[in-house]
N, CA, C and O atoms as a Tinker XYZ file with bonds, in Angstrom:
   268  protein
     1  N      7.309000    5.088000   -7.058000    73     2
     2  CA     7.177000    3.582000   -7.543000    64     1     3
     3  C      5.951000    3.547000   -8.118000    63     2     4     5
     4  O      4.964000    3.629000   -7.388000    81     3
     5  N      5.838000    3.446000   -9.216000    73     3     6
     6  CA     4.809000    3.567000  -10.217000    64     5     7
     7  C      3.798000    2.404000  -10.490000    63     6     8     9
     8  O      4.019000    1.363000  -11.108000    81     7
     9  N      2.057000    3.017000   -9.591000    73     7    10
    10  CA     1.001000    2.067000  -10.200000    64     9    11
    11  C      0.645000    1.735000  -11.865000    63    10    12    13
    12  O      0.606000    2.752000  -12.557000    81    11
    13  N      0.419000    0.618000  -12.482000    73    11    14
    14  CA     0.342000    1.032000  -13.624000    64    13    15
    15  C     -1.443000    1.251000  -13.819000    63    14    16    17
    16  O     -2.232000    0.466000  -13.292000    81    15
    17  N     -1.818000    2.244000  -14.518000    73    15    18
    18  CA    -3.044000    3.249000  -14.257000    64    17    19
    19  C     -3.986000    2.076000  -14.431000    63    18    20    21
    20  O     -5.129000    2.306000  -14.037000    81    19
    21  N     -3.668000    0.340000  -15.152000    73    19    22
    22  CA    -4.847000    0.063000  -15.666000    64    21    23
    23  C     -4.979000   -0.758000  -14.627000    63    22    24    25
    24  O     -6.068000   -1.300000  -14.434000    81    23
    25  N     -4.056000   -0.956000  -13.909000    73    23    26
    26  CA    -4.503000   -2.436000  -12.926000    64    25    27
    27  C     -4.973000   -1.960000  -11.434000    63    26    28    29
    28  O     -5.143000   -2.736000  -10.493000    81    27
    29  N     -5.180000   -0.331000  -11.384000    73    27    30
    30  CA    -5.420000    0.882000  -10.631000    64    29    31
    31  C     -6.553000    0.721000  -10.393000    63    30    32    33
    32  O     -6.980000    0.481000   -9.264000    81    31
    33  N     -7.523000    0.866000  -11.829000    73    31    34
    34  CA    -8.852000    0.759000  -12.161000    64    33    35
    35  C     -9.332000   -0.754000  -11.948000    63    34    36    37
    36  O    -10.448000   -0.973000  -11.476000    81    35
    37  N     -8.641000   -1.581000  -12.234000    73    35    38
    38  CA    -9.341000   -2.906000  -11.613000    64    37    39
    39  C     -9.443000   -3.230000  -10.087000    63    38    40    41
    40  O    -10.389000   -3.615000   -9.398000    81    39
    41  N     -8.269000   -2.969000   -9.827000    73    39    42
    42  CA    -8.520000   -3.261000   -8.152000    64    41    43
    43  C     -9.354000   -2.412000   -6.976000    63    42    44    45
    44  O     -9.461000   -1.198000   -6.804000    81    43
    45  N     -9.931000   -3.612000   -6.196000    73    43    46
    46  CA   -10.893000   -2.905000   -5.268000    64    45    47
    47  C    -10.909000   -3.008000   -4.012000    63    46    48    49
    48  O    -10.668000   -4.167000   -3.673000    81    47
    49  N    -11.083000   -2.321000   -3.166000    73    47    50
    50  CA   -11.106000   -2.990000   -1.437000    64    49    51
    51  C    -11.415000   -4.203000   -1.258000    63    50    52    53
    52  O    -12.442000   -4.493000   -1.872000    81    51
    53  N    -10.779000   -5.401000   -0.432000    73    51    54
    54  CA   -11.417000   -6.395000   -0.496000    64    53    55
    55  C    -12.673000   -6.052000    0.870000    63    54    56    57
    56  O    -13.218000   -7.146000    1.020000    81    55
    57  N    -13.078000   -5.425000    1.493000    73    55    58
    58  CA   -13.723000   -5.081000    2.296000    64    57    59
    59  C    -15.068000   -5.163000    1.082000    63    58    60    61
    60  O    -15.677000   -6.068000    0.512000    81    59
    61  N    -15.098000   -3.627000    1.089000    73    59    62
    62  CA   -16.620000   -2.738000    0.335000    64    61    63
    63  C    -16.304000   -2.719000   -0.626000    63    62    64    65
    64  O    -16.789000   -1.723000   -1.162000    81    63
    65  N    -15.353000   -3.598000   -1.690000    73    63    66
    66  CA   -15.794000   -3.798000   -3.107000    64    65    67
    67  C    -15.241000   -2.070000   -3.467000    63    66    68    69
    68  O    -14.222000   -2.285000   -4.124000    81    67
    69  N    -15.310000   -1.367000   -3.424000    73    67    70
    70  CA   -15.325000   -0.244000   -3.978000    64    69    71
    71  C    -13.402000    0.533000   -4.442000    63    70    72    73
    72  O    -12.284000    0.244000   -4.017000    81    71
    73  N    -13.786000    1.328000   -5.239000    73    71    74
    74  CA   -12.428000    1.241000   -5.889000    64    73    75
    75  C    -11.217000    2.403000   -4.750000    63    74    76    77
    76  O    -11.355000    3.168000   -3.796000    81    75
    77  N    -10.342000    2.005000   -5.424000    73    75    78
    78  CA    -9.196000    3.042000   -4.433000    64    77    79
    79  C     -8.219000    3.828000   -5.373000    63    78    80    81
    80  O     -8.113000    4.022000   -6.584000    81    79
    81  N     -7.463000    4.240000   -4.064000    73    79    82
    82  CA    -6.556000    5.801000   -4.688000    64    81    83
    83  C     -5.200000    5.613000   -4.353000    63    82    84    85
    84  O     -5.089000    4.996000   -3.294000    81    83
    85  N     -3.939000    5.979000   -4.969000    73    83    86
    86  CA    -3.032000    5.709000   -4.498000    64    85    87
    87  C     -2.456000    7.083000   -3.644000    63    86    88    89
    88  O     -2.324000    8.193000   -4.160000    81    87
    89  N     -2.128000    6.729000   -2.143000    73    87    90
    90  CA    -1.918000    8.031000   -1.588000    64    89    91
    91  C     -0.244000    8.029000   -1.287000    63    90    92    93
    92  O      0.573000    7.446000   -1.999000    81    91
    93  N     -0.010000    8.604000   -0.396000    73    91    94
    94  CA     0.774000    8.842000    0.417000    64    93    95
    95  C      1.115000    8.403000    1.771000    63    94    96    97
    96  O      0.435000    9.210000    2.405000    81    95
    97  N      1.707000    7.671000    2.667000    73    95    98
    98  CA     1.467000    7.426000    3.657000    64    97    99
    99  C      2.370000    8.642000    4.540000    63    98   100   101
   100  O      3.053000    9.592000    4.159000    81    99
   101  N      2.043000    8.157000    5.774000    73    99   102
   102  CA     2.849000    9.190000    6.610000    64   101   103
   103  C      4.159000    8.956000    7.151000    63   102   104   105
   104  O      4.197000    7.784000    7.526000    81   103
   105  N      4.979000    9.397000    7.310000    73   103   106
   106  CA     6.566000    8.916000    7.687000    64   105   107
   107  C      5.981000    7.794000    8.887000    63   106   108   109
   108  O      5.690000    6.715000    8.370000    81   107
   109  N      5.783000    7.840000   10.201000    73   107   110
   110  CA     5.450000    6.963000   11.062000    64   109   111
   111  C      4.241000    5.698000   10.525000    63   110   112   113
   112  O      3.923000    4.632000   11.051000    81   111
   113  N      3.848000    6.267000    9.458000    73   111   114
   114  CA     3.125000    5.051000    9.287000    64   113   115
   115  C      4.432000    3.685000    8.443000    63   114   116   117
   116  O      4.714000    2.509000    8.670000    81   115
   117  N      4.879000    4.741000    7.448000    73   115   118
   118  CA     5.935000    4.048000    6.306000    64   117   119
   119  C      6.703000    3.111000    7.221000    63   118   120   121
   120  O      7.022000    2.018000    6.753000    81   119
   121  N      7.171000    3.529000    8.976000    73   119   122
   122  CA     8.107000    3.025000    9.701000    64   121   123
   123  C      7.701000    2.113000   10.341000    63   122   124   125
   124  O      8.582000    1.266000   10.493000    81   123
   125  N      6.196000    1.710000   11.092000    73   123   126
   126  CA     5.729000    0.466000   11.275000    64   125   127
   127  C      5.123000   -0.384000   10.338000    63   126   128   129
   128  O      4.572000   -1.261000   11.003000    81   127
   129  N      4.916000   -0.608000    9.014000    73   127   130
   130  CA     5.080000   -1.228000    7.900000    64   129   131
   131  C      6.653000   -1.879000    7.649000    63   130   132   133
   132  O      7.005000   -3.055000    7.552000    81   131
   133  N      7.189000   -1.015000    7.606000    73   131   134
   134  CA     8.900000   -1.724000    7.730000    64   133   135
   135  C      9.069000   -2.502000    8.813000    63   134   136   137
   136  O      9.178000   -3.728000    8.828000    81   135
   137  N      9.089000   -1.684000    9.806000    73   135   138
   138  CA     9.526000   -2.766000   10.941000    64   137   139
   139  C      8.069000   -4.147000   10.732000    63   138   140   141
   140  O      8.435000   -5.322000   10.734000    81   139
   141  N      7.251000   -3.978000   10.646000    73   139   142
   142  CA     6.472000   -5.287000   10.241000    64   141   143
   143  C      6.906000   -5.828000    9.723000    63   142   144   145
   144  O      7.575000   -6.579000   10.433000    81   143
   145  N      7.088000   -6.122000    8.266000    73   143   146
   146  CA     7.905000   -6.432000    7.400000    64   145   147
   147  C      9.474000   -6.761000    6.644000    63   146   148   149
   148  O      9.912000   -7.258000    5.606000    81   147
   149  N     10.002000   -6.088000    7.987000    73   147   150
   150  CA    11.507000   -6.311000    7.911000    64   149   151
   151  C     12.154000   -7.736000    7.424000    63   150   152   153
   152  O     12.768000   -8.137000    6.435000    81   151
   153  N     11.651000   -8.314000    8.739000    73   151   154
   154  CA    11.685000  -10.242000    8.276000    64   153   155
   155  C     11.721000  -10.740000    7.423000    63   154   156   157
   156  O     12.782000  -11.187000    6.989000    81   155
   157  N     10.488000  -10.890000    6.765000    73   155   158
   158  CA     9.853000  -11.385000    5.812000    64   157   159
   159  C     11.111000  -11.172000    4.622000    63   158   160   161
   160  O     11.552000  -12.110000    3.957000    81   159
   161  N     11.443000  -10.171000    4.540000    73   159   162
   162  CA    12.533000  -10.050000    3.225000    64   161   163
   163  C     13.947000   -9.766000    2.907000    63   162   164   165
   164  O     14.505000   -9.057000    2.070000    81   163
   165  N     14.618000  -11.101000    4.512000    73   163   166
   166  CA    15.994000  -11.345000    3.993000    64   165   167
   167  C     16.815000  -10.511000    4.086000    63   166   168   169
   168  O     17.587000  -10.463000    3.129000    81   167
   169  N     16.996000   -9.716000    4.974000    73   167   170
   170  CA    18.347000   -9.261000    4.647000    64   169   171
   171  C     17.705000   -7.478000    3.626000    63   170   172   173
   172  O     18.242000   -6.374000    3.721000    81   171
   173  N     17.087000   -7.662000    3.199000    73   171   174
   174  CA    16.776000   -6.268000    2.135000    64   173   175
   175  C     15.674000   -5.444000    3.142000    63   174   176   177
   176  O     15.171000   -5.822000    4.200000    81   175
   177  N     15.527000   -4.372000    2.515000    73   175   178
   178  CA    15.073000   -3.160000    3.661000    64   177   179
   179  C     14.008000   -3.004000    2.604000    63   178   180   181
   180  O     14.253000   -2.576000    1.476000    81   179
   181  N     12.430000   -3.491000    3.157000    73   179   182
   182  CA    11.060000   -2.907000    1.919000    64   181   183
   183  C     10.603000   -1.579000    2.119000    63   182   184   185
   184  O     10.134000   -0.979000    3.086000    81   183
   185  N     10.744000   -1.419000    1.485000    73   183   186
   186  CA    10.829000   -0.432000    0.639000    64   185   187
   187  C      9.050000    0.548000    0.899000    63   186   188   189
   188  O      8.673000    0.368000   -0.258000    81   187
   189  N      8.128000    1.177000    1.408000    73   187   190
   190  CA     7.409000    1.135000    1.643000    64   189   191
   191  C      6.764000    2.976000    1.686000    63   190   192   193
   192  O      6.790000    3.644000    2.720000    81   191
   193  N      6.255000    3.481000    0.396000    73   191   194
   194  CA     6.136000    5.187000    0.698000    64   193   195
   195  C      4.708000    5.291000   -0.026000    63   194   196   197
   196  O      4.511000    6.478000   -0.284000    81   195
   197  N      3.665000    4.507000   -0.440000    73   195   198
   198  CA     2.292000    4.754000   -0.849000    64   197   199
   199  C      1.954000    3.645000   -0.385000    63   198   200   201
   200  O      2.677000    2.762000    0.075000    81   199
   201  N      0.624000    3.679000   -0.524000    73   199   202
   202  CA    -0.678000    2.682000    0.340000    64   201   203
   203  C     -2.050000    3.269000   -1.315000    63   202   204   205
   204  O     -1.981000    4.201000   -2.117000    81   203
   205  N     -3.123000    2.108000   -1.117000    73   203   206
   206  CA    -3.605000    2.375000   -1.895000    64   205   207
   207  C     -5.166000    2.198000   -0.843000    63   206   208   209
   208  O     -5.450000    1.114000   -0.332000    81   207
   209  N     -5.909000    3.266000   -0.692000    73   207   210
   210  CA    -7.393000    3.823000    0.205000    64   209   211
   211  C     -8.172000    4.095000   -0.159000    63   210   212   213
   212  O     -8.169000    5.087000   -0.888000    81   211
   213  N     -9.671000    3.205000    0.181000    73   211   214
   214  CA   -10.729000    2.625000   -0.254000    64   213   215
   215  C    -11.435000    4.818000   -0.421000    63   214   216   217
   216  O    -11.818000    5.664000    0.388000    81   215
   217  N    -11.248000    4.769000   -1.770000    73   215   218
   218  CA   -13.205000    5.417000   -1.206000    64   217   219
   219  C    -14.583000    5.710000   -0.787000    63   218   220   221
   220  O    -15.409000    6.560000   -1.118000    81   219
   221  N    -14.566000    4.740000    0.043000    73   219   222
   222  CA   -15.588000    4.874000    0.764000    64   221   223
   223  C    -15.437000    4.291000    2.304000    63   222   224   225
   224  O    -16.169000    4.817000    3.142000    81   223
   225  N    -14.747000    3.483000    2.637000    73   223   226
   226  CA   -14.489000    3.213000    4.021000    64   225   227
   227  C    -12.823000    3.704000    4.526000    63   226   228   229
   228  O    -12.497000    3.774000    5.711000    81   227
   229  N    -12.082000    3.951000    3.603000    73   227   230
   230  CA   -10.911000    4.663000    3.316000    64   229   231
   231  C     -9.854000    4.151000    4.697000    63   230   232   233
   232  O     -9.360000    4.871000    5.564000    81   231
   233  N     -9.720000    2.460000    4.498000    73   231   234
   234  CA    -8.438000    2.130000    4.812000    64   233   235
   235  C     -7.919000    1.703000    4.009000    63   234   236   237
   236  O     -8.308000    1.242000    2.936000    81   235
   237  N     -6.959000    1.810000    4.449000    73   235   238
   238  CA    -5.354000    2.270000    3.785000    64   237   239
   239  C     -4.644000    0.678000    3.571000    63   238   240   241
   240  O     -4.643000   -0.242000    4.389000    81   239
   241  N     -4.107000    0.701000    2.319000    73   239   242
   242  CA    -3.317000   -0.919000    1.909000    64   241   243
   243  C     -2.422000   -0.454000    1.949000    63   242   244   245
   244  O     -2.399000    0.201000    0.907000    81   243
   245  N     -0.953000   -0.173000    2.797000    73   243   246
   246  CA    -0.001000    0.143000    1.946000    64   245   247
   247  C      1.121000   -1.281000    1.111000    63   246   248   249
   248  O      1.480000   -2.447000    1.272000    81   247
   249  N      1.287000    0.119000    0.018000    73   247   250
   250  CA     2.215000   -1.356000   -0.831000    64   249   251
   251  C      4.359000   -1.138000   -0.802000    63   250   252   253
   252  O      5.152000   -0.259000   -1.139000    81   251
   253  N      4.455000   -2.729000   -0.104000    73   251   254
   254  CA     5.253000   -2.798000    0.302000    64   253   255
   255  C      6.190000   -3.289000   -0.682000    63   254   256   257
   256  O      5.948000   -4.342000   -1.274000    81   255
   257  N      7.328000   -2.565000   -0.930000    73   255   258
   258  CA     8.414000   -3.150000   -2.377000    64   257   259
   259  C      7.517000   -3.839000   -2.955000    63   258   260   261
   260  O      7.239000   -5.034000   -2.846000    81   259
   261  N      6.885000   -2.673000   -3.849000    73   259   262
   262  CA     5.541000   -2.962000   -5.331000    64   261   263
   263  C      4.826000   -4.252000   -4.942000    63   262   264   265
   264  O      4.419000   -4.955000   -5.866000    81   263
   265  N      4.613000   -4.671000   -3.608000    73   263   266
   266  CA     4.117000   -5.508000   -3.690000    64   265   267
   267  C      2.186000   -4.956000   -2.761000    63   266   268
   268  O      1.280000   -5.786000   -2.681000    81   267
């Protein structure tokens, strides 16, 4: 999944307002996020491969099915 570079440049961490970068998620994290969001996708399997990591506080925000 590709995140538009212009969008990535304006996104910021909601907590500390620093920039975020695209990172791959570990398999166990992808599985946990998929399990958490499965009900909300009404029969579709949520796609979870990457996340946005804050460069300052290092929180990671998973990208679920391009959202």
